[in-house]
C-alpha positions, 0 to 999 in steps of 0.5 A: 669822629673819623672826619675830624682827626685826619683834618687835625693831622693836616693842621699839625702838618702845616704847623710843622711846616711853618716852624720849619720855615721860621727855622730856615729864615736867615738873620731877620730885621726887627719887623721880620722878627716880629712877624715871625714871632706872630707866626710862631705864636699862631702855630703853637696855638694851632698845634695845641688846638689840633692836639686837643682835637685828636686827644682821646676822651673817655667817659669818666662816669662810665655810663655810656662809653665803651669803658663802661664794659671794662668796669662790669663783670661778664655777668652784668653786661647782658642786663646793661645791654638790654637798656637802649642808650643809643639816643643818649650816646648819639647825642653825646657823640654829636656834641663831642664832634661839634666841639672838635670841629669848632676847635679845628676851625680855630686851629685852621684859622691860626695856621692861616695867620701863621702862614701869612705872618711867616710869609711876610717875615720872609718877604721883609727879610728878603727885601731888607737884604 
């Protein structure tokens, strides 16, 4: 988990840079506008995926999450701690990390598409002028 969230922050930073790049482009010909719109769409997708990666996920069933202790009285906690749930929790955290990494891969790919599309839009605009 500690490795996923900083990477998602990096994706969000690149997404912001792409949006800023689109905002700085002057009046664009139609081809450049289409490329810029593609870049913006890819940027929005990357941003949404990165936000999902960093969004906290609490265990609503309260069976293996830290939120479980909040639902218990202080007297119930010693008995609950006596049950070894480490293997179950490790499995759940591993699945969550795997899912977040998959989303991060898609977000990164979307950023690459956005950079290429906005860069092409800038070139089309430059050579059209």
